[in-house]
C-alpha positions, 0 to 999 in steps of 0.5 A: 310110582311110589311115595317115600318117607326118608327116615335117614335124619329121623329124630324122635323120642322112644321109651326110656328117653327124656329127649329126642335123639337120632334113630337111624343115623347122626341126623345131620340133615344135609338133604335139607339144603341139598337134595343130592347130598350124600354121606362120605365114606368115613361117615358110613364107617363111623356110623357102622362103628357106632352101631356095633359099639354103642348097642345099636344107637343109632339103629341103622336097620330098624330104628324107624320102628322105635319112634312114635311118629314113624309108628303112626305113619306105618300103622295109618298107611297100612290100615287107612291108606294115604288118604286116611293118613292125611285125614288123621293128621288133619290135612297134607300141610299138617302131615308135612309139618309133622314129618319136617319137625322130626326130620322125615323127608316125605316124597309123594308120588307125582301120579298120586299127587296128580290124582289127589289134585284132580279129585279135589277140584271143585264141582262145576257151578250150578246154574240157578233156576227161576222160581216164583217169588211166592213159593217157599223153599223148605230148608234141608233137613239136618244131617242125622247124628252118627254117634260119638267116640267112646271114652277110653282114658283110664280104662284097662286096654282090655276094657277099651278093646271091649268098648270098641268092639261093642261100638263096632258091633252095634252102636255108640250111645243112643244113636246107631251107626249108619252101616248102609250095607257094610260093617263099620270100619272102626280100628283101635291102634295101640301104642305103649309108653313107660308111665311110672305110677300107672298100672300096666295096661292103663289107657293114658290118652286117646285120639280122637278125644271122647265125644268126637263124631264117629264116622263110618271109617274111624281109627282110635289111637290110644297110648297104653302104660307098660 
Protein backbone atom coordinates (compact mmCIF):
# COMPACT_ATOMS: atom_id res chain seq x y z
CA UNK A 1 0.00 0.00 0.00
CA UNK A 2 2.83 2.43 0.85
CA UNK A 3 6.07 3.54 -0.78
CA UNK A 4 9.03 3.84 1.59
CA UNK A 5 12.34 5.69 1.44
CA UNK A 6 14.64 4.00 3.97
CA UNK A 7 17.23 6.58 5.11
CA UNK A 8 18.96 4.33 7.68
CA UNK A 9 22.24 4.40 5.72
CA UNK A 10 21.74 7.87 4.21
CA UNK A 11 24.93 9.88 3.54
CA UNK A 12 24.93 13.42 2.21
CA UNK A 13 26.49 16.86 2.58
CA UNK A 14 24.88 19.40 4.87
CA UNK A 15 25.62 23.06 5.48
CA UNK A 16 29.11 23.50 6.92
CA UNK A 17 30.37 20.03 5.90
CA UNK A 18 33.02 19.67 3.22
CA UNK A 19 32.34 15.98 2.67
CA UNK A 20 29.31 13.74 2.81
CA UNK A 21 28.74 12.03 6.16
CA UNK A 22 26.23 9.57 7.64
CA UNK A 23 23.17 11.47 8.87
CA UNK A 24 21.01 8.96 10.80
CA UNK A 25 23.38 6.11 11.62
CA UNK A 26 26.92 4.94 10.83
CA UNK A 27 25.71 4.01 7.32
CA UNK A 28 27.14 0.50 7.28
CA UNK A 29 24.72 -0.33 4.43
CA UNK A 30 24.37 -3.99 5.37
CA UNK A 31 21.00 -4.20 3.63
CA UNK A 32 22.75 -3.63 0.32
CA UNK A 33 23.63 -7.33 0.19
CA UNK A 34 21.16 -8.71 2.73
CA UNK A 35 17.65 -7.15 2.80
CA UNK A 36 16.96 -8.87 6.14
CA UNK A 37 20.10 -7.56 7.87
CA UNK A 38 19.57 -5.84 11.25
CA UNK A 39 21.71 -3.89 13.69
CA UNK A 40 23.11 -5.78 16.67
CA UNK A 41 22.08 -4.69 20.16
CA UNK A 42 25.52 -3.25 20.83
CA UNK A 43 25.34 -1.25 17.59
CA UNK A 44 22.13 0.33 18.85
CA UNK A 45 23.83 1.18 22.15
CA UNK A 46 26.90 2.61 20.41
CA UNK A 47 24.68 4.72 18.15
CA UNK A 48 22.73 6.03 21.15
CA UNK A 49 25.93 7.03 22.95
CA UNK A 50 27.26 8.74 19.82
CA UNK A 51 23.98 10.67 19.46
CA UNK A 52 24.16 11.93 23.05
CA UNK A 53 27.90 12.62 23.28
CA UNK A 54 28.73 13.90 19.78
CA UNK A 55 26.06 16.59 19.55
CA UNK A 56 23.49 14.53 17.64
CA UNK A 57 25.92 13.47 14.92
CA UNK A 58 24.56 11.24 13.53
CA UNK A 59 21.04 12.53 14.21
CA UNK A 60 18.93 9.39 14.66
CA UNK A 61 15.66 11.34 14.92
CA UNK A 62 15.70 14.10 12.31
CA UNK A 63 18.81 13.61 10.19
CA UNK A 64 16.76 13.15 7.04
CA UNK A 65 15.76 16.84 7.24
CA UNK A 66 19.42 17.91 6.91
CA UNK A 67 20.54 16.41 3.59
CA UNK A 68 19.91 18.05 0.23
CA UNK A 69 18.56 14.96 -1.54
CA UNK A 70 16.17 14.09 1.29
CA UNK A 71 14.86 17.66 1.28
CA UNK A 72 14.26 17.42 -2.46
CA UNK A 73 12.39 14.15 -2.00
CA UNK A 74 10.24 15.52 0.84
CA UNK A 75 9.28 18.74 -0.96
CA UNK A 76 8.75 17.14 -4.36
CA UNK A 77 6.64 14.27 -3.04
CA UNK A 78 4.55 16.66 -0.93
CA UNK A 79 4.02 19.26 -3.67
CA UNK A 80 4.19 17.26 -6.91
CA UNK A 81 3.27 13.70 -5.95
CA UNK A 82 5.16 10.60 -7.02
CA UNK A 83 4.73 11.08 -10.79
CA UNK A 84 5.86 14.72 -10.55
CA UNK A 85 8.87 13.67 -8.47
CA UNK A 86 9.87 11.09 -11.07
CA UNK A 87 9.52 13.72 -13.82
CA UNK A 88 11.66 16.19 -11.83
CA UNK A 89 14.52 13.68 -11.70
CA UNK A 90 14.01 12.71 -15.36
CA UNK A 91 12.72 9.16 -14.98
CA UNK A 92 12.54 6.36 -12.41
CA UNK A 93 16.00 5.11 -13.34
CA UNK A 94 17.54 8.51 -12.56
CA UNK A 95 15.57 8.71 -9.30
CA UNK A 96 16.79 5.25 -8.29
CA UNK A 97 20.42 6.14 -9.07
CA UNK A 98 20.21 9.36 -7.07
CA UNK A 99 18.92 7.41 -4.05
CA UNK A 100 21.50 4.65 -4.49
CA UNK A 101 24.39 7.13 -4.58
CA UNK A 102 23.26 8.55 -1.23
CA UNK A 103 22.45 5.06 0.16
CA UNK A 104 18.70 5.64 0.40
CA UNK A 105 16.71 2.45 -0.11
CA UNK A 106 13.58 3.11 -2.19
CA UNK A 107 10.76 0.58 -1.84
CA UNK A 108 7.93 1.32 -4.27
CA UNK A 109 4.45 0.06 -3.45
CA UNK A 110 3.49 -2.91 -5.67
CA UNK A 111 0.09 -1.33 -6.25
CA UNK A 112 1.68 1.99 -7.31
CA UNK A 113 4.14 0.20 -9.60
CA UNK A 114 1.37 -1.83 -11.21
CA UNK A 115 -0.72 1.28 -11.89
CA UNK A 116 2.27 3.09 -13.44
CA UNK A 117 3.15 0.15 -15.65
CA UNK A 118 -0.44 -0.20 -16.87
CA UNK A 119 -0.78 3.55 -17.50
CA UNK A 120 2.47 3.63 -19.49
CA UNK A 121 1.46 0.80 -21.82
CA UNK A 122 1.60 1.85 -25.50
CA UNK A 123 -1.73 2.55 -27.20
CA UNK A 124 -3.05 -0.01 -29.64
CA UNK A 125 -1.86 0.44 -33.22
CA UNK A 126 -4.09 2.45 -35.55
CA UNK A 127 -5.05 0.70 -38.75
CA UNK A 128 -4.11 2.80 -41.77
CA UNK A 129 -6.90 3.95 -44.05
CA UNK A 130 -6.72 3.99 -47.82
CA UNK A 131 -6.51 7.44 -49.36
CA UNK A 132 -6.41 8.50 -53.02
CA UNK A 133 -2.87 8.93 -54.28
CA UNK A 134 -3.66 12.40 -55.66
CA UNK A 135 -4.80 13.77 -52.31
CA UNK A 136 -2.23 15.81 -50.36
CA UNK A 137 -2.36 15.65 -46.57
CA UNK A 138 -1.48 18.90 -44.89
CA UNK A 139 1.18 18.62 -42.14
CA UNK A 140 0.06 19.00 -38.55
CA UNK A 141 0.46 22.55 -37.23
CA UNK A 142 3.38 23.06 -34.82
CA UNK A 143 2.64 22.96 -31.12
CA UNK A 144 2.17 26.44 -29.66
CA UNK A 145 4.95 27.86 -27.53
CA UNK A 146 4.27 27.72 -23.81
CA UNK A 147 6.80 30.21 -22.41
CA UNK A 148 10.14 29.75 -20.73
CA UNK A 149 11.51 29.56 -17.19
CA UNK A 150 12.70 33.00 -15.98
CA UNK A 151 16.32 33.63 -15.07
CA UNK A 152 16.56 33.86 -11.26
CA UNK A 153 20.31 33.36 -10.74
CA UNK A 154 21.99 36.44 -9.26
CA UNK A 155 18.73 37.97 -8.08
CA UNK A 156 17.68 38.31 -4.48
CA UNK A 157 15.18 35.75 -3.30
CA UNK A 158 12.60 38.54 -2.97
CA UNK A 159 13.05 39.43 -6.65
CA UNK A 160 12.93 35.75 -7.58
CA UNK A 161 9.63 35.28 -5.75
CA UNK A 162 8.21 38.32 -7.51
CA UNK A 163 9.32 37.00 -10.91
CA UNK A 164 7.70 33.62 -10.26
CA UNK A 165 4.53 35.29 -8.99
CA UNK A 166 4.37 37.39 -12.16
CA UNK A 167 4.86 34.28 -14.32
CA UNK A 168 2.12 32.51 -12.41
CA UNK A 169 -0.27 35.46 -12.69
CA UNK A 170 -0.08 36.18 -16.39
CA UNK A 171 2.77 35.06 -18.69
CA UNK A 172 6.49 34.51 -19.12
CA UNK A 173 8.08 36.35 -22.02
CA UNK A 174 6.04 37.17 -25.10
CA UNK A 175 3.83 34.05 -25.00
CA UNK A 176 1.01 33.51 -22.51
CA UNK A 177 0.67 30.24 -20.63
CA UNK A 178 -2.14 27.92 -21.81
CA UNK A 179 -4.27 28.06 -18.67
CA UNK A 180 -7.34 26.27 -20.12
CA UNK A 181 -9.63 26.99 -17.22
CA UNK A 182 -7.16 26.46 -14.35
CA UNK A 183 -4.43 28.52 -12.74
CA UNK A 184 -0.87 27.50 -13.71
CA UNK A 185 0.74 25.41 -10.96
CA UNK A 186 4.12 27.14 -10.82
CA UNK A 187 6.03 26.36 -7.62
CA UNK A 188 9.22 27.89 -6.21
CA UNK A 189 11.18 25.54 -3.92
CA UNK A 190 13.97 27.21 -1.92
CA UNK A 191 17.07 25.53 -0.48
CA UNK A 192 19.63 27.47 1.58
CA UNK A 193 23.38 26.88 1.58
CA UNK A 194 26.47 28.55 3.01
CA UNK A 195 28.18 30.63 0.32
CA UNK A 196 30.98 32.94 1.54
CA UNK A 197 31.35 35.99 -0.67
CA UNK A 198 27.70 36.16 -1.71
CA UNK A 199 25.15 38.38 0.04
CA UNK A 200 22.57 36.40 2.04
CA UNK A 201 19.40 35.84 0.05
CA UNK A 202 21.14 35.70 -3.35
CA UNK A 203 20.00 32.96 -5.72
CA UNK A 204 23.08 30.85 -6.57
CA UNK A 205 21.56 28.31 -8.97
CA UNK A 206 18.24 27.11 -10.30
CA UNK A 207 16.66 23.98 -11.73
CA UNK A 208 15.41 23.87 -14.45
CA UNK A 209 17.74 26.33 -16.17
CA UNK A 210 16.58 29.70 -17.46
CA UNK A 211 15.03 29.43 -20.91
CA UNK A 212 13.70 25.90 -20.38
CA UNK A 213 10.14 25.30 -21.59
CA UNK A 214 7.61 26.25 -18.94
CA UNK A 215 4.89 23.64 -18.61
CA UNK A 216 1.44 23.99 -17.08
CA UNK A 217 2.80 22.34 -13.92
CA UNK A 218 6.39 23.34 -13.19
CA UNK A 219 8.55 23.50 -10.06
CA UNK A 220 11.59 25.79 -9.99
CA UNK A 221 14.19 24.83 -7.38
CA UNK A 222 16.67 27.52 -6.29
CA UNK A 223 19.70 27.36 -3.99
CA UNK A 224 19.90 30.54 -1.89
CA UNK A 225 22.94 31.88 -0.04
CA UNK A 226 22.51 32.22 3.71
